[in-house]
C-alpha positions as CSV (number, residue, x, y, z in Angstrom):
1,X,-78.6,-37.2,-138.5
2,X,-80.0,-40.1,-139.1
3,X,-83.9,-40.2,-140.1
4,X,-86.5,-42.7,-138.7
5,X,-88.0,-44.9,-140.6
6,X,-90.2,-46.6,-138.1
7,X,-92.6,-44.3,-137.5
8,X,-93.3,-45.8,-141.5
9,X,-94.4,-48.9,-140.8
10,X,-97.6,-48.1,-138.9
11,X,-99.3,-46.4,-142.3
12,X,-100.7,-49.8,-144.1
13,X,-101.8,-50.7,-140.5
14,X,-103.3,-47.5,-139.8
15,X,-104.3,-47.4,-143.6
16,X,-105.9,-50.6,-143.8
17,X,-108.4,-50.6,-140.7
18,X,-109.6,-47.0,-142.1
19,X,-110.0,-48.9,-145.3
20,X,-111.7,-51.9,-143.7
21,X,-114.2,-49.0,-141.4
22,X,-115.0,-48.0,-145.1
23,X,-115.8,-50.8,-146.9
24,X,-117.9,-51.2,-143.1
25,X,-119.3,-47.7,-144.0
26,X,-120.9,-48.9,-146.8
27,X,-122.8,-51.6,-146.3
28,X,-124.6,-50.1,-143.6
29,X,-125.2,-47.5,-145.7
30,X,-126.8,-48.9,-149.0
31,X,-127.9,-50.7,-146.5
32,X,-130.4,-47.8,-146.2
33,X,-128.6,-47.1,-142.7
34,X,-126.4,-44.7,-141.4
35,X,-122.9,-45.1,-142.3
36,X,-122.2,-43.7,-138.3
37,X,-123.8,-46.9,-136.7
38,X,-120.5,-48.6,-137.6
39,X,-118.3,-45.8,-135.0
40,X,-120.8,-48.8,-132.5
41,X,-119.6,-51.3,-134.4
42,X,-116.0,-50.5,-133.6
43,X,-116.5,-49.7,-129.8
44,X,-118.3,-53.2,-129.7
45,X,-115.6,-55.5,-131.5
46,X,-112.5,-53.7,-129.2
47,X,-114.8,-54.5,-126.2
48,X,-114.8,-57.6,-127.6
49,X,-111.1,-57.4,-127.3
50,X,-110.5,-56.7,-124.9
51,X,-113.2,-58.6,-122.2
52,X,-111.7,-62.1,-124.8
53,X,-108.5,-61.0,-124.1
54,X,-109.0,-60.6,-120.1
55,X,-111.6,-63.8,-119.5
56,X,-110.1,-66.2,-121.4
57,X,-106.2,-65.2,-122.5
58,X,-106.3,-66.1,-125.9
59,X,-106.2,-63.6,-128.3
60,X,-108.2,-65.7,-130.9
61,X,-111.0,-66.7,-128.9
62,X,-110.5,-62.6,-128.2
63,X,-110.7,-61.8,-131.5
64,X,-114.2,-64.1,-132.3
65,X,-115.7,-62.8,-128.8
66,X,-115.4,-59.4,-130.4
67,X,-116.8,-60.5,-133.6
68,X,-119.9,-61.6,-131.7
69,X,-119.8,-58.2,-130.1
70,X,-119.7,-56.7,-133.0
71,X,-122.4,-58.3,-135.0
72,X,-125.2,-58.6,-131.6
73,X,-124.4,-54.4,-131.9
74,X,-125.7,-54.5,-135.5
75,X,-128.6,-56.5,-135.2
76,X,-130.3,-54.9,-132.0
77,X,-129.0,-51.7,-133.6
78,X,-130.5,-52.4,-136.9
79,X,-133.9,-53.5,-135.6
80,X,-134.7,-51.0,-133.0
81,X,-134.0,-48.6,-135.3
82,X,-136.5,-50.4,-137.8
83,X,-139.0,-51.1,-135.2
84,X,-139.3,-47.1,-133.7
85,X,-139.2,-46.0,-137.2
86,X,-135.9,-43.8,-135.8
87,X,-133.5,-41.6,-137.8
88,X,-131.5,-43.7,-139.0
89,X,-128.3,-41.3,-137.9
90,X,-129.3,-39.8,-134.5
91,X,-130.5,-44.0,-133.6
92,X,-126.5,-44.8,-134.6
93,X,-125.2,-42.7,-133.1
94,X,-127.1,-42.8,-129.9
95,X,-126.4,-46.1,-129.9
96,X,-123.1,-46.3,-130.8
97,X,-122.4,-44.8,-127.7
98,X,-123.2,-47.7,-125.4
99,X,-120.7,-49.9,-126.7
100,X,-118.0,-46.7,-126.5
101,X,-118.9,-45.4,-123.1
102,X,-118.0,-49.1,-121.6
103,X,-114.1,-48.8,-124.0
104,X,-113.5,-45.7,-122.6
105,X,-114.4,-46.8,-118.7
106,X,-112.5,-50.7,-120.1
107,X,-109.5,-49.0,-120.8
108,X,-109.8,-46.5,-117.6
109,X,-110.0,-50.1,-115.3
110,X,-106.6,-50.9,-117.5
111,X,-108.4,-54.6,-118.6
112,X,-106.7,-55.0,-122.1
113,X,-103.6,-56.5,-120.0
114,X,-103.1,-58.8,-122.4
115,X,-102.3,-56.4,-125.2
116,X,-99.0,-55.5,-123.5
117,X,-97.2,-58.4,-123.1
118,X,-94.1,-60.5,-124.9
119,X,-94.8,-61.9,-127.5
120,X,-98.1,-59.5,-128.2
121,X,-101.3,-62.4,-129.2
122,X,-102.1,-61.4,-132.4
123,X,-98.7,-62.0,-134.8
124,X,-97.5,-65.4,-136.0
125,X,-93.5,-66.6,-133.7
126,X,-91.2,-67.5,-135.2
127,X,-90.9,-65.8,-138.2
128,X,-87.1,-64.2,-140.0
129,X,-88.8,-60.7,-138.1
130,X,-89.2,-61.6,-135.2
131,X,-87.9,-59.0,-132.3
132,X,-87.6,-56.0,-135.2
133,X,-89.6,-53.1,-136.4
134,X,-91.0,-54.9,-139.2
135,X,-92.6,-57.7,-137.4
136,X,-96.0,-56.1,-136.2
137,X,-96.4,-55.5,-140.0
138,X,-94.8,-58.8,-142.2
139,X,-96.6,-60.9,-139.9
140,X,-99.5,-60.1,-138.6
141,X,-102.1,-62.5,-140.6
142,X,-104.8,-59.3,-140.1
143,X,-102.9,-57.0,-142.5
144,X,-103.0,-59.5,-145.0
145,X,-106.1,-60.5,-145.1
146,X,-106.9,-57.5,-145.2
147,X,-107.0,-56.4,-149.0
148,X,-108.3,-59.6,-149.5
149,X,-111.3,-58.9,-147.5
150,X,-112.0,-55.3,-148.5
151,X,-111.7,-56.8,-152.5
152,X,-114.3,-59.6,-151.1
153,X,-116.1,-56.2,-149.6
154,X,-116.6,-54.9,-153.2
155,X,-117.3,-58.0,-154.9
156,X,-120.2,-58.6,-153.2
157,X,-121.5,-55.1,-153.0
158,X,-121.2,-54.6,-156.7
159,X,-121.2,-58.6,-158.0
160,X,-123.4,-60.7,-156.4
161,X,-126.9,-61.4,-157.1
162,X,-126.7,-60.1,-153.1
163,X,-125.6,-56.9,-152.9
164,X,-127.8,-56.1,-156.1
165,X,-130.6,-56.9,-153.9
166,X,-129.5,-55.0,-150.8
167,X,-128.9,-51.7,-152.9
168,X,-132.2,-51.8,-154.1
169,X,-133.8,-52.3,-151.1
170,X,-131.6,-49.8,-149.6
171,X,-132.0,-47.0,-151.8
172,X,-135.6,-47.5,-152.5
173,X,-137.6,-48.5,-149.0
174,X,-140.5,-48.7,-150.1
175,X,-139.8,-51.5,-153.2
176,X,-140.8,-55.5,-153.3
177,X,-139.5,-58.4,-154.4
178,X,-141.7,-61.9,-154.3
179,X,-139.6,-64.4,-152.5
180,X,-137.9,-60.8,-150.8
181,X,-137.7,-59.9,-147.3
182,X,-136.3,-56.2,-147.4
183,X,-136.0,-56.2,-143.8
184,X,-133.9,-59.3,-143.8
185,X,-131.9,-58.1,-146.2
186,X,-130.9,-54.5,-144.4
187,X,-129.9,-56.0,-141.8
188,X,-128.1,-59.1,-143.1
189,X,-126.2,-56.1,-144.4
190,X,-125.9,-54.4,-140.7
191,X,-124.2,-57.5,-139.3
192,X,-122.0,-58.1,-142.3
193,X,-120.7,-54.5,-142.2
194,X,-120.1,-55.0,-138.7
195,X,-117.5,-57.7,-139.3
196,X,-116.0,-55.5,-141.2
197,X,-115.0,-53.5,-138.7
198,X,-114.0,-55.9,-136.6
199,X,-110.1,-56.9,-138.4
200,X,-109.8,-53.7,-139.0
201,X,-110.4,-52.9,-134.5
202,X,-108.6,-55.9,-134.2
203,X,-105.2,-53.9,-135.8
204,X,-105.7,-50.2,-134.2
205,X,-105.8,-52.4,-130.8
206,X,-102.3,-54.4,-131.3
207,X,-100.7,-51.0,-132.6
208,X,-102.2,-48.9,-129.5
209,X,-103.2,-51.2,-126.5
210,X,-102.8,-47.6,-124.6
211,X,-104.7,-45.9,-126.4
212,X,-108.3,-47.4,-128.1
213,X,-109.5,-45.9,-131.7
214,X,-111.8,-43.5,-131.3
215,X,-114.6,-41.7,-133.7
216,X,-112.5,-43.2,-136.9
217,X,-115.6,-44.6,-137.8
218,X,-116.0,-41.2,-138.6
219,X,-113.0,-40.7,-140.3
220,X,-113.8,-43.6,-142.8
221,X,-117.5,-42.4,-143.3
222,X,-116.4,-38.8,-144.8
223,X,-113.6,-41.0,-147.2
224,X,-116.9,-43.2,-148.2
225,X,-118.7,-40.3,-148.6
226,X,-116.1,-38.4,-150.2
227,X,-115.1,-41.3,-152.4
228,X,-118.7,-41.3,-153.3
229,X,-119.7,-44.6,-152.2
230,X,-117.2,-46.2,-154.1
231,X,-114.3,-48.9,-152.3
232,X,-111.5,-47.6,-154.3
233,X,-112.7,-43.9,-154.0
234,X,-113.0,-44.6,-150.1
235,X,-110.0,-46.6,-149.2
236,X,-108.0,-43.6,-151.3
237,X,-108.9,-41.0,-149.5
238,X,-108.3,-43.5,-146.5
239,X,-104.9,-43.1,-146.7
240,X,-104.9,-39.3,-145.8
241,X,-105.5,-39.7,-142.1
242,X,-103.4,-43.0,-142.4
243,X,-100.3,-40.9,-142.6
244,X,-101.1,-38.5,-140.7
245,X,-102.4,-41.3,-137.8
246,X,-98.7,-42.7,-138.3
247,X,-96.5,-39.7,-138.1
248,X,-97.2,-39.1,-134.7
249,X,-94.3,-40.8,-133.1
250,X,-92.4,-37.9,-135.1
251,X,-93.5,-35.1,-132.3
252,X,-94.3,-37.6,-129.7
253,X,-91.8,-35.1,-127.9
254,X,-93.1,-32.1,-129.3
255,X,-97.1,-31.6,-126.9
256,X,-98.3,-29.2,-128.7
257,X,-97.6,-30.9,-132.0
258,X,-98.8,-34.5,-130.4
259,X,-102.0,-32.7,-130.0
260,X,-102.9,-31.1,-132.9
261,X,-101.9,-34.7,-134.9
262,X,-104.6,-36.1,-132.9
263,X,-107.0,-33.9,-134.2
264,X,-104.9,-33.7,-137.8
265,X,-107.1,-36.8,-139.0
266,X,-110.8,-35.1,-137.9
267,X,-109.8,-32.1,-139.6
268,X,-108.7,-33.8,-142.5
269,X,-112.4,-35.3,-142.5
270,X,-114.0,-32.4,-142.9
271,X,-111.9,-31.4,-145.8
272,X,-113.5,-34.0,-147.4
273,X,-116.6,-33.8,-146.3
274,X,-116.1,-29.8,-147.7
275,X,-114.5,-29.9,-150.5
276,X,-115.2,-33.3,-152.1
277,X,-119.2,-34.2,-150.8
278,X,-121.2,-31.9,-152.7
279,X,-121.8,-34.5,-155.6
280,X,-122.7,-37.2,-153.1
281,X,-124.5,-36.2,-150.6
282,X,-127.3,-34.4,-153.8
283,X,-128.6,-38.0,-153.5
284,X,-130.8,-36.5,-150.5
285,X,-132.4,-33.4,-151.8
286,X,-132.6,-35.7,-155.2
287,X,-135.9,-37.4,-156.2
288,X,-133.8,-40.4,-158.0
289,X,-132.6,-42.8,-156.2
290,X,-129.2,-43.4,-155.0
291,X,-128.2,-45.9,-158.7
292,X,-128.5,-42.6,-160.8
293,X,-125.3,-42.5,-162.2
294,X,-126.5,-38.7,-162.5
295,X,-126.8,-38.3,-158.7
296,X,-123.8,-40.0,-157.7
């Protein structure tokens, strides 16, 4: 019996998407909001991609619409949470249900028809990999851009004046600096984080056109918490759920195991929270700022 290695091609795709979601979570959290809002950003991006493909028939335009949808969700959600002073976690979760529900309705209505066309959109045509199992991986611009985007996100957060002030404003909401507007910094970070979710959503929608990604923002948040709010730690932990999601084709003929593998990434996220998040979550019970190394 020959081992079928083709499902393993999905591992870098799943991992790259979850890693981008982790970076998005870090932007939301460091701005003083809850990373739970990333799920709404993902859903908004997927909805924009679905509707953009249906309206224009052009994948590039659809990706631009997806980015605009994620941008709009972050801006509206952040503004409402700021003005109403509702708990950021509750507000982010409830607002995220709006685009998530719209995605479910769009999927039931069979809206994303372009994503099932041949040749598949979002893939560079005319390469030596055309028609091979490696095409979705090696001929995808989003895949090649993913490590660059992750490095860019880390650089913005930890090596720029914007990132320094953002973390200061997010960790100390009452702090003020001459000539700076904390609310503007925080909302800008939400928008940047949501835009990081767009390529991740595009990767997953392309890889699974029949099943839109749901609740993976929560898995990414668990990876960020377990990784102690660092990019490297979070994206390394994201490899676990990515492997589990990629293994599903191996049990496609066994309904029981298939359902178990669907749930496995979320169970692994719970394991991360139980065993790796103890020190990360101490920051909520301590008077020190989140930037305090003894707390993180």
